[in-house]
N, C-alpha and C positions, 0 to 999 in steps of 0.2 A: 154580310156587311162586316165582320169581325176580321175574316179573311183578306177580303178586299183593302180593309183599312189598314192592315199591317204590312202590305205590298210597299205603299211609297215609304213607310218608316223605314222598312229593310232597305230599299234603296239608297234613301239618304245616310243611312249609316255605312254601307259599302263605299259611299261617296267619301264619306269623311276618314275611314279607315285608308283607301286609297291615297288622300291628302297626307295623312300620316307617314305611309310609305314613301310618298315622293320626297318628304321633308328628310327622312332616315337617309335616303339614296344621295339626297344633295349632301347632306352633311359627309357621307362616307366618300362622294367624289370630290369635294374641297377638301376634305384632308388627304386624298392620294394624290391632287394634282399639287396641293401645299408641299407635299413630301419630295415630289419628281423638281419642284423649283428650288429648294435649298441643296439639291445634290448630294444628298446624304446616301450613302450605301449602307442599306439594311442586312442585318446578319442574325437572322432568327435563330439560326444553327447554333449559335453559341450558348442561349439561354437554357435548352432541358438540361444540360449537366449542373447548372446552378439551381434547379428546383429538386431535381433526383440524380443524385451522383451515382455513377456506376463504377467510380474509382476504387471504392471498396473503403475497408476500416482503416485508418491509419494506426501504426504501432509508433507510439513516442517513448522516448527515453524517461526512466523516472529519475535518473539521477545522471550527473556529470561523470563521464566516465569514457573507455575505449571499446572499437567494436571487434569482435572477433567472429569471422564467418567460418562454418564448416566446408571440407573440401567439396561435399556435395552441394552446398549452397542452400542447403534445406533448414539451415539452423543457425540462429544468429545469436551471440552472447554477448552482453554488456557486462564490463568489468568496472567498478567504482574507481574514480581516479584518487580520492582519498578515503580509503576505507578497503574491508573485504567482501563488500557486496556484489553480489553476481545475479544476473537475469539473463534468463534464456527465453527466445521467441521461436516459434515454428508455424508452418500453415501459411505461410504469406506467398504472395504472387510475384511481388516486385519488391526489389531491395534498393533503397535510395543513398546507401552510405558504401563504404569501400572497407577492405581489410584494416585494421589499424587506427581509423580515423577515431579523432577525438570529437565526441558529439556532448552536447550539453541537455540538461533537464528540459523536457518538452520539445526536442528536436524529433522530427519524423525519420524515423528508422526504415520503415517498410510500409507495404501496404497488404492488407488481406482482400481477398475477391469478394465481391458482393454489392449490395445497392444499399447506400446511406442517403439521408435528405440532405440537399445541398443546402446552402446558406439562405436562400429565400424562403424556404421550408421551415427552415429552423427559425428564421425571424418571424413567420407567420405565427409558427406555434407561441413563441414568446408572446407576439401582439397577442392573440387569443388568450393565454395564459393570464399576462396583466390586466386585461380588460375585463375578464371574467371574475378575478378575484378582487379588483377595484370594484366592481357592480355588487358582488355580495356584501362588500361593507359599506356601499353608497346607499343602497337601498335602506339599511335600518336608520342610516346616519339621517337620511333625507326625511323618513316617515316621523323621528322622533322631532326634528326640526319643523317639520309641516305642522305637526300637531301643536309643536310650541307656538307657532305663528297665530294659530285660532284659540289657543288656550284663555281662560280668563285671569290666570295668574300672569298680574303685570311682568314679573321677574323671567319668568319661563317665555313670555312673549316677547319681552326685550332682547333676552339673550340669543331669540333665535333669528329675530331680525336683524341684528348686530352681525352675527355668523353670516347669513344670507346676503345681507348688502356688501361686507368686507368681500366675501368672496367672488359674488359676481361683478364686483366694482374692480377687480385687479385681473390682470392677464393671468392664464395658466403657465405660461414660460416663466414668470416671476414666482409664481406659487411653487414651481418645482425647482427653481434655484434656492428658494427659502429651505424648502424641505431636505433639499439635497446637502447643501453649503453649510446651513445653520442648524436645523433642526436634527439632519442626520448625522451631522458631527457632534453635537451634544450627546444625543440619544445612541450613537454608533450604530446607526442603521445601515444596512446595505444599500446600494444603488437601486436594487428590485423592491425593498421595503418602502426606502422613501418615494419611488415611484407610485407605488400603490398607494400609499396614504395621500400624495399630493392629488392623484387622479379620484381618489375615493371622497376628499374631502371637496374639492371641486365639483364632480357631478352631484355630491349630497346637497349641495346649496341648491341647485335646479331641480332636484328631485322634491325638496322641501316646498319650492314654488307651485311645481305640478299638483303635490298632495293638497296644498292649501286652498287652489283653486278647484280641484276637485271635491273638497270637503265644501265650501262656500258653494258649489253647484247643486248640492242637494238642497231640497226643498226644506226650509226651518221648521215644517209642521212634521217632518220626519223625525226629528229630535225631540218635539214637544209631545208627538204621539208616543215614542218610548220610554220618555220621562213618565206620560201619564199612566204607563202600565206598570209602574213600579220599578224600573231602571233604574241605575245608578247613571251618572254621566259617564265614567267609563265604559260601562256596558252598553249603553247607546250607541257609543261611538265605534264600539268594536263590532257589535252585533248588526247595527242599523245603518249607520252612516258610512262606514268604511267600505263595506262589499258593495255598495250602491257608487262610493267615489272612485273606486277601482276601476268599473266599467267605464266611466267616463277619462280617467287618466291613462289608459293603456297605449291611445294614439300619441298622446307627447311623451309617455315615457319609452315608449318606441324609439321616437326620435332622438330622445337624450342619450340612450343606450346607443344608437347609432353615432352620435356624435361622441360617446367616450370611445369605440374603437378608433374613429379618427383622430381624436385628441391624444390617444397612446403613442402617437408618432412623435410627440414631442419628447418622450423619454429618451430619445436616442442622443440628447445632449447630455446625458447622465451614464455614457458609457454602457449604454445597455442595447444589444445588439436586437432590436426589433427589426419589423420587415421594411421600416424605412432605413435604416443604418445599414442593414444588410443590401438594400438596393442600391445604396452609395457606395460600399465597397466593391459589388458586382460590377457597377458602372466603372469605378477605377481599375478594375481586373480585364474587363471586356471593352472598354470605349466605345460601348453601344448604348448611350444615354436613353435613347428614344424608345429601345426596343425593353429595355431594363424598366424604364418608369410606366410604361404601356401595360408591362406584367404586373409591376406591383398595384397599378390602378384597379387591374382585373382582380389580383388577389382581396383586396379592400372589398371590392364590389361583391364578391363571392359571401365575406362575411357579414357584411350589412344586409345583403339581399336574404340569405337564410335565415337572419333575425329577423327580419321583416317578413317572411313568408311564415315563420314559426308564430308570432304575434298575432298575425293575420289570421292563422287558424284558431287561435286561442280566442281571440275577439268573436268569432263564430259560435265556439263552443258554448260563450258566456251566454252570446245572444239566445241560443236554444234554452239555456236553464232557466 
């Protein structure tokens, strides 16, 4: 009975898998024919060098001065224009200046052989870095604000509510401008620090609401039972309520962390070369907008997909405990 009962179910499951495959094929075909209709010339071969460059390391001038190249072409010497400074370079594969040329600080003089990350990979690293640091600050900030939202103290509760409502009620882009142009100017913050602060404060407000919902989702009897055992309110919250709330909040927290990675693209307005800004720069160099933005989308998808997979495994581990 059991084996015969499974067969119709398996058959229906395969049918729906086939429907899914057909839908994906239809979407792919639609994109293909749409690209044909707009008469766009695809140049995917231009992209690899912007992910991993094989041009090697650039040698740049440390000061303004004149260039001297040895007779064998293996040594390049910079002589400071106003001063006695001298700097010698060797081991390069390509010289980009000529004998006696006047060059200025940070001008590219030559290139060393090797492989280095391209602008898209550098932008991806900055996106990952600013998202990770913002997450480190957003978690404790959100936890404190979430505990304040359910606190018995009216001052703590009102302060947490005011913070959450103001941050959630204003656009992130406006908050980035405030942190960068106003708070950053007053406190003399770098663009990176201002970006981390804006993303942390913004994400912390949403984490606070997730924490509040998780705590309120735990049965009230849990707190009463903990207090009846002689625990104080902070002990009951730490050892009984929060561990249970964590399991309930993992899925929404994951979604918020994914949003943080995507929201980090807005820091490009602060002259930070994250993945989005790097994509714009590559588009201006290659004139291949479709290829570049599809590649940027895939890189973002790799980041968010990896985070989702990691948290899914954590959920399974917590479920077995």
